[in-house]
PyMOL Python script that loads the backbone (N, CA, C, O; Angstrom):
from pymol import cmd

cmd.read_pdbstr("""\
ATOM      1  N   MET A   1       6.678   7.209  22.124  1.00  0.00           N
ATOM      2  CA  MET A   1       6.303   5.962  22.720  1.00  0.00           C
ATOM      3  C   MET A   1       5.375   6.253  23.901  1.00  0.00           C
ATOM      4  O   MET A   1       5.629   7.170  24.682  1.00  0.00           O
ATOM      5  N   PRO A   2       4.305   5.473  24.029  1.00  0.00           N
ATOM      6  CA  PRO A   2       3.377   5.693  25.138  1.00  0.00           C
ATOM      7  C   PRO A   2       4.072   5.539  26.501  1.00  0.00           C
ATOM      8  O   PRO A   2       5.019   4.766  26.646  1.00  0.00           O
ATOM      9  N   GLU A   3       3.594   6.268  27.461  1.00  0.00           N
ATOM     10  CA  GLU A   3       4.177   6.233  28.808  1.00  0.00           C
ATOM     11  C   GLU A   3       4.068   4.854  29.453  1.00  0.00           C
ATOM     12  O   GLU A   3       4.982   4.433  30.162  1.00  0.00           O
ATOM     13  N   ASN A   4       2.961   4.144  29.217  1.00  0.00           N
ATOM     14  CA  ASN A   4       2.728   2.858  29.878  1.00  0.00           C
ATOM     15  C   ASN A   4       3.265   1.677  29.075  1.00  0.00           C
ATOM     16  O   ASN A   4       2.902   0.536  29.361  1.00  0.00           O
ATOM     17  N   PHE A   5       4.110   1.913  28.090  1.00  0.00           N
ATOM     18  CA  PHE A   5       4.674   0.840  27.267  1.00  0.00           C
ATOM     19  C   PHE A   5       5.750   0.107  28.062  1.00  0.00           C
ATOM     20  O   PHE A   5       6.551   0.745  28.744  1.00  0.00           O
ATOM     21  N   PRO A   6       5.780  -1.243  27.984  1.00  0.00           N
ATOM     22  CA  PRO A   6       6.777  -2.010  28.755  1.00  0.00           C
ATOM     23  C   PRO A   6       8.206  -1.656  28.341  1.00  0.00           C
ATOM     24  O   PRO A   6       8.518  -1.580  27.153  1.00  0.00           O
ATOM     25  N   GLY A   7       9.052  -1.446  29.317  1.00  0.00           N
ATOM     26  CA  GLY A   7      10.440  -1.069  29.054  1.00  0.00           C
ATOM     27  C   GLY A   7      11.220  -2.135  28.313  1.00  0.00           C
ATOM     28  O   GLY A   7      12.142  -1.818  27.561  1.00  0.00           O
ATOM     29  N   SER A   8      10.863  -3.402  28.516  1.00  0.00           N
ATOM     30  CA  SER A   8      11.597  -4.476  27.860  1.00  0.00           C
ATOM     31  C   SER A   8      11.377  -4.498  26.346  1.00  0.00           C
ATOM     32  O   SER A   8      12.183  -5.068  25.610  1.00  0.00           O
ATOM     33  N   LEU A   9      10.302  -3.886  25.888  1.00  0.00           N
ATOM     34  CA  LEU A   9      10.011  -3.841  24.456  1.00  0.00           C
ATOM     35  C   LEU A   9      10.330  -2.486  23.838  1.00  0.00           C
ATOM     36  O   LEU A   9       9.937  -2.208  22.705  1.00  0.00           O
ATOM     37  N   ALA A  10      11.031  -1.655  24.570  1.00  0.00           N
ATOM     38  CA  ALA A  10      11.318  -0.295  24.106  1.00  0.00           C
ATOM     39  C   ALA A  10      12.127  -0.280  22.815  1.00  0.00           C
ATOM     40  O   ALA A  10      11.952   0.630  22.004  1.00  0.00           O
ATOM     41  N   ALA A  11      12.997  -1.244  22.597  1.00  0.00           N
ATOM     42  CA  ALA A  11      13.805  -1.276  21.380  1.00  0.00           C
ATOM     43  C   ALA A  11      12.982  -1.734  20.180  1.00  0.00           C
ATOM     44  O   ALA A  11      13.306  -1.386  19.044  1.00  0.00           O
ATOM     45  N   VAL A  12      11.941  -2.495  20.408  1.00  0.00           N
ATOM     46  CA  VAL A  12      11.112  -3.030  19.321  1.00  0.00           C
ATOM     47  C   VAL A  12      10.069  -2.011  18.869  1.00  0.00           C
ATOM     48  O   VAL A  12       9.693  -1.992  17.697  1.00  0.00           O
ATOM     49  N   TYR A  13       9.613  -1.190  19.756  1.00  0.00           N
ATOM     50  CA  TYR A  13       8.529  -0.250  19.444  1.00  0.00           C
ATOM     51  C   TYR A  13       8.813   0.633  18.234  1.00  0.00           C
ATOM     52  O   TYR A  13       7.958   0.716  17.352  1.00  0.00           O
ATOM     53  N   PRO A  14       9.965   1.296  18.143  1.00  0.00           N
ATOM     54  CA  PRO A  14      10.204   2.159  16.979  1.00  0.00           C
ATOM     55  C   PRO A  14      10.213   1.385  15.661  1.00  0.00           C
ATOM     56  O   PRO A  14       9.751   1.884  14.635  1.00  0.00           O
ATOM     57  N   ILE A  15      10.740   0.175  15.701  1.00  0.00           N
ATOM     58  CA  ILE A  15      10.777  -0.639  14.482  1.00  0.00           C
ATOM     59  C   ILE A  15       9.363  -0.978  14.029  1.00  0.00           C
ATOM     60  O   ILE A  15       9.028  -0.795  12.859  1.00  0.00           O
ATOM     61  N   VAL A  16       8.540  -1.465  14.930  1.00  0.00           N
ATOM     62  CA  VAL A  16       7.162  -1.820  14.599  1.00  0.00           C
ATOM     63  C   VAL A  16       6.374  -0.584  14.183  1.00  0.00           C
ATOM     64  O   VAL A  16       5.623  -0.625  13.209  1.00  0.00           O
ATOM     65  N   TYR A  17       6.537   0.492  14.900  1.00  0.00           N
ATOM     66  CA  TYR A  17       5.790   1.717  14.605  1.00  0.00           C
ATOM     67  C   TYR A  17       6.165   2.283  13.238  1.00  0.00           C
ATOM     68  O   TYR A  17       5.285   2.636  12.453  1.00  0.00           O
ATOM     69  N   ASN A  18       7.439   2.371  12.953  1.00  0.00           N
ATOM     70  CA  ASN A  18       7.900   2.982  11.702  1.00  0.00           C
ATOM     71  C   ASN A  18       7.678   2.097  10.485  1.00  0.00           C
ATOM     72  O   ASN A  18       7.498   2.613   9.381  1.00  0.00           O
ATOM     73  N   PHE A  19       7.685   0.798  10.653  1.00  0.00           N
ATOM     74  CA  PHE A  19       7.521  -0.094   9.518  1.00  0.00           C
ATOM     75  C   PHE A  19       6.097  -0.640   9.378  1.00  0.00           C
ATOM     76  O   PHE A  19       5.845  -1.485   8.518  1.00  0.00           O
ATOM     77  N   SER A  20       5.183  -0.179  10.195  1.00  0.00           N
ATOM     78  CA  SER A  20       3.808  -0.676  10.119  1.00  0.00           C
ATOM     79  C   SER A  20       3.086  -0.202   8.866  1.00  0.00           C
ATOM     80  O   SER A  20       2.112  -0.832   8.452  1.00  0.00           O
ATOM     81  N   PHE A  21       3.530   0.883   8.255  1.00  0.00           N
ATOM     82  CA  PHE A  21       2.879   1.412   7.064  1.00  0.00           C
ATOM     83  C   PHE A  21       3.396   0.782   5.779  1.00  0.00           C
ATOM     84  O   PHE A  21       2.767   0.946   4.734  1.00  0.00           O
ATOM     85  N   ILE A  22       4.504   0.077   5.813  1.00  0.00           N
ATOM     86  CA  ILE A  22       5.142  -0.423   4.590  1.00  0.00           C
ATOM     87  C   ILE A  22       4.256  -1.399   3.802  1.00  0.00           C
ATOM     88  O   ILE A  22       4.202  -1.268   2.579  1.00  0.00           O
ATOM     89  N   PRO A  23       3.566  -2.358   4.408  1.00  0.00           N
ATOM     90  CA  PRO A  23       2.709  -3.239   3.591  1.00  0.00           C
ATOM     91  C   PRO A  23       1.628  -2.473   2.820  1.00  0.00           C
ATOM     92  O   PRO A  23       1.406  -2.741   1.639  1.00  0.00           O
ATOM     93  N   ALA A  24       0.973  -1.544   3.464  1.00  0.00           N
ATOM     94  CA  ALA A  24      -0.067  -0.766   2.782  1.00  0.00           C
ATOM     95  C   ALA A  24       0.540   0.088   1.680  1.00  0.00           C
ATOM     96  O   ALA A  24      -0.021   0.170   0.587  1.00  0.00           O
ATOM     97  N   GLU A  25       1.653   0.715   1.941  1.00  0.00           N
ATOM     98  CA  GLU A  25       2.330   1.536   0.935  1.00  0.00           C
ATOM     99  C   GLU A  25       2.784   0.680  -0.243  1.00  0.00           C
ATOM    100  O   GLU A  25       2.702   1.103  -1.396  1.00  0.00           O
ATOM    101  N   GLY A  26       3.259  -0.518   0.053  1.00  0.00           N
ATOM    102  CA  GLY A  26       3.690  -1.432  -1.005  1.00  0.00           C
ATOM    103  C   GLY A  26       2.540  -1.843  -1.906  1.00  0.00           C
ATOM    104  O   GLY A  26       2.685  -1.884  -3.128  1.00  0.00           O
ATOM    105  N   ILE A  27       1.398  -2.146  -1.304  1.00  0.00           N
ATOM    106  CA  ILE A  27       0.220  -2.534  -2.087  1.00  0.00           C
ATOM    107  C   ILE A  27      -0.230  -1.379  -2.974  1.00  0.00           C
ATOM    108  O   ILE A  27      -0.548  -1.584  -4.145  1.00  0.00           O
ATOM    109  N   ILE A  28      -0.258  -0.192  -2.434  1.00  0.00           N
ATOM    110  CA  ILE A  28      -0.661   0.980  -3.224  1.00  0.00           C
ATOM    111  C   ILE A  28       0.316   1.213  -4.372  1.00  0.00           C
ATOM    112  O   ILE A  28      -0.106   1.472  -5.499  1.00  0.00           O
ATOM    113  N   THR A  29       1.607   1.125  -4.101  1.00  0.00           N
ATOM    114  CA  THR A  29       2.617   1.362  -5.131  1.00  0.00           C
ATOM    115  C   THR A  29       2.550   0.307  -6.231  1.00  0.00           C
ATOM    116  O   THR A  29       2.587   0.645  -7.414  1.00  0.00           O
ATOM    117  N   ILE A  30       2.453  -0.953  -5.857  1.00  0.00           N
ATOM    118  CA  ILE A  30       2.372  -2.028  -6.851  1.00  0.00           C
ATOM    119  C   ILE A  30       1.114  -1.884  -7.692  1.00  0.00           C
ATOM    120  O   ILE A  30       1.153  -2.084  -8.906  1.00  0.00           O
ATOM    121  N   THR A  31       0.005  -1.543  -7.063  1.00  0.00           N
ATOM    122  CA  THR A  31      -1.243  -1.336  -7.798  1.00  0.00           C
ATOM    123  C   THR A  31      -1.098  -0.205  -8.802  1.00  0.00           C
ATOM    124  O   THR A  31      -1.547  -0.328  -9.942  1.00  0.00           O
ATOM    125  N   MET A  32      -0.481   0.886  -8.396  1.00  0.00           N
ATOM    126  CA  MET A  32      -0.295   2.017  -9.311  1.00  0.00           C
ATOM    127  C   MET A  32       0.633   1.653 -10.468  1.00  0.00           C
ATOM    128  O   MET A  32       0.416   2.100 -11.594  1.00  0.00           O
ATOM    129  N   ILE A  33       1.647   0.863 -10.211  1.00  0.00           N
ATOM    130  CA  ILE A  33       2.551   0.430 -11.279  1.00  0.00           C
ATOM    131  C   ILE A  33       1.810  -0.462 -12.267  1.00  0.00           C
ATOM    132  O   ILE A  33       1.943  -0.294 -13.479  1.00  0.00           O
ATOM    133  N   ILE A  34       1.028  -1.412 -11.752  1.00  0.00           N
ATOM    134  CA  ILE A  34       0.291  -2.326 -12.630  1.00  0.00           C
ATOM    135  C   ILE A  34      -0.725  -1.565 -13.467  1.00  0.00           C
ATOM    136  O   ILE A  34      -0.867  -1.836 -14.659  1.00  0.00           O
ATOM    137  N   ILE A  35      -1.432  -0.621 -12.866  1.00  0.00           N
ATOM    138  CA  ILE A  35      -2.447   0.139 -13.595  1.00  0.00           C
ATOM    139  C   ILE A  35      -1.808   0.973 -14.705  1.00  0.00           C
ATOM    140  O   ILE A  35      -2.434   1.208 -15.739  1.00  0.00           O
ATOM    141  N   ASN A  36      -0.575   1.420 -14.503  1.00  0.00           N
ATOM    142  CA  ASN A  36       0.081   2.274 -15.487  1.00  0.00           C
ATOM    143  C   ASN A  36       0.832   1.506 -16.574  1.00  0.00           C
ATOM    144  O   ASN A  36       1.437   2.131 -17.445  1.00  0.00           O
ATOM    145  N   ILE A  37       0.814   0.166 -16.552  1.00  0.00           N
ATOM    146  CA  ILE A  37       1.395  -0.610 -17.647  1.00  0.00           C
ATOM    147  C   ILE A  37       0.491  -0.395 -18.861  1.00  0.00           C
ATOM    148  O   ILE A  37      -0.729  -0.503 -18.740  1.00  0.00           O
ATOM    149  N   PRO A  38       1.064  -0.093 -20.027  1.00  0.00           N
ATOM    150  CA  PRO A  38       0.240   0.243 -21.200  1.00  0.00           C
ATOM    151  C   PRO A  38      -0.837  -0.789 -21.549  1.00  0.00           C
ATOM    152  O   PRO A  38      -1.964  -0.403 -21.861  1.00  0.00           O
ATOM    153  N   ALA A  39      -0.530  -2.067 -21.506  1.00  0.00           N
ATOM    154  CA  ALA A  39      -1.527  -3.090 -21.845  1.00  0.00           C
ATOM    155  C   ALA A  39      -2.687  -3.080 -20.849  1.00  0.00           C
ATOM    156  O   ALA A  39      -3.846  -3.227 -21.236  1.00  0.00           O
ATOM    157  N   VAL A  40      -2.373  -2.909 -19.585  1.00  0.00           N
ATOM    158  CA  VAL A  40      -3.419  -2.866 -18.555  1.00  0.00           C
ATOM    159  C   VAL A  40      -4.245  -1.600 -18.712  1.00  0.00           C
ATOM    160  O   VAL A  40      -5.468  -1.631 -18.570  1.00  0.00           O
ATOM    161  N   LYS A  41      -3.586  -0.492 -19.002  1.00  0.00           N
ATOM    162  CA  LYS A  41      -4.288   0.773 -19.182  1.00  0.00           C
ATOM    163  C   LYS A  41      -5.269   0.673 -20.359  1.00  0.00           C
ATOM    164  O   LYS A  41      -6.397   1.158 -20.276  1.00  0.00           O
ATOM    165  N   THR A  42      -4.833   0.044 -21.443  1.00  0.00           N
ATOM    166  CA  THR A  42      -5.702  -0.138 -22.607  1.00  0.00           C
ATOM    167  C   THR A  42      -6.889  -1.033 -22.271  1.00  0.00           C
ATOM    168  O   THR A  42      -8.025  -0.728 -22.635  1.00  0.00           O
ATOM    169  N   ALA A  43      -6.632  -2.113 -21.591  1.00  0.00           N
ATOM    170  CA  ALA A  43      -7.713  -3.030 -21.214  1.00  0.00           C
ATOM    171  C   ALA A  43      -8.717  -2.344 -20.293  1.00  0.00           C
ATOM    172  O   ALA A  43      -9.924  -2.527 -20.451  1.00  0.00           O
ATOM    173  N   LEU A  44      -8.237  -1.562 -19.340  1.00  0.00           N
ATOM    174  CA  LEU A  44      -9.147  -0.862 -18.435  1.00  0.00           C
ATOM    175  C   LEU A  44      -9.991   0.169 -19.176  1.00  0.00           C
ATOM    176  O   LEU A  44     -11.167   0.352 -18.859  1.00  0.00           O
ATOM    177  N   SER A  45      -9.401   0.843 -20.159  1.00  0.00           N
ATOM    178  CA  SER A  45     -10.187   1.819 -20.915  1.00  0.00           C
ATOM    179  C   SER A  45     -11.249   1.113 -21.751  1.00  0.00           C
ATOM    180  O   SER A  45     -12.352   1.637 -21.907  1.00  0.00           O
ATOM    181  N   ARG A  46     -10.939  -0.069 -22.294  1.00  0.00           N
ATOM    182  CA  ARG A  46     -11.947  -0.840 -23.043  1.00  0.00           C
ATOM    183  C   ARG A  46     -13.072  -1.295 -22.115  1.00  0.00           C
ATOM    184  O   ARG A  46     -14.243  -1.258 -22.493  1.00  0.00           O
ATOM    185  N   ILE A  47     -12.726  -1.715 -20.926  1.00  0.00           N
ATOM    186  CA  ILE A  47     -13.748  -2.142 -19.959  1.00  0.00           C
ATOM    187  C   ILE A  47     -14.640  -0.971 -19.592  1.00  0.00           C
ATOM    188  O   ILE A  47     -15.858  -1.124 -19.500  1.00  0.00           O
ATOM    189  N   ARG A  48     -14.038   0.213 -19.378  1.00  0.00           N
ATOM    190  CA  ARG A  48     -14.836   1.396 -19.056  1.00  0.00           C
ATOM    191  C   ARG A  48     -15.786   1.737 -20.189  1.00  0.00           C
ATOM    192  O   ARG A  48     -16.938   2.097 -19.947  1.00  0.00           O
ATOM    193  N   THR A  49     -15.313   1.627 -21.428  1.00  0.00           N
ATOM    194  CA  THR A  49     -16.147   1.921 -22.593  1.00  0.00           C
ATOM    195  C   THR A  49     -17.317   0.959 -22.663  1.00  0.00           C
ATOM    196  O   THR A  49     -18.450   1.387 -22.886  1.00  0.00           O
ATOM    197  N   VAL A  50     -17.075  -0.311 -22.481  1.00  0.00           N
ATOM    198  CA  VAL A  50     -18.141  -1.315 -22.539  1.00  0.00           C
ATOM    199  C   VAL A  50     -19.111  -1.139 -21.377  1.00  0.00           C
ATOM    200  O   VAL A  50     -20.317  -1.321 -21.544  1.00  0.00           O
ATOM    201  N   ALA A  51     -18.600  -0.789 -20.209  1.00  0.00           N
ATOM    202  CA  ALA A  51     -19.450  -0.648 -19.033  1.00  0.00           C
ATOM    203  C   ALA A  51     -20.375   0.549 -19.148  1.00  0.00           C
ATOM    204  O   ALA A  51     -21.475   0.527 -18.596  1.00  0.00           O
ATOM    205  N   VAL A  52     -19.960   1.587 -19.847  1.00  0.00           N
ATOM    206  CA  VAL A  52     -20.781   2.803 -19.981  1.00  0.00           C
ATOM    207  C   VAL A  52     -21.949   2.559 -20.928  1.00  0.00           C
ATOM    208  O   VAL A  52     -23.040   3.092 -20.725  1.00  0.00           O
ATOM    209  N   ILE A  53     -21.727   1.771 -21.939  1.00  0.00           N
ATOM    210  CA  ILE A  53     -22.780   1.550 -22.949  1.00  0.00           C
ATOM    211  C   ILE A  53     -23.920   0.758 -22.423  1.00  0.00           C
ATOM    212  O   ILE A  53     -24.876   0.493 -23.152  1.00  0.00           O
TER     213      ILE A  53
END
""", "prot")
cmd.dss("prot")
cmd.show_as("cartoon", "prot")
cmd.util.cbc("prot")
cmd.orient("prot")
């Protein structure tokens, strides 16, 4: 915790600091799950094939 951080918020700081990454991690995880669903994977490969031609 920074030295100049208000003492009254000292209990909140660790919670905010430690959980600040969860939304970004959640978005990345959900995106990876969706991309790995077989139907989505097939559709993406078809799009890649059409886009290359």
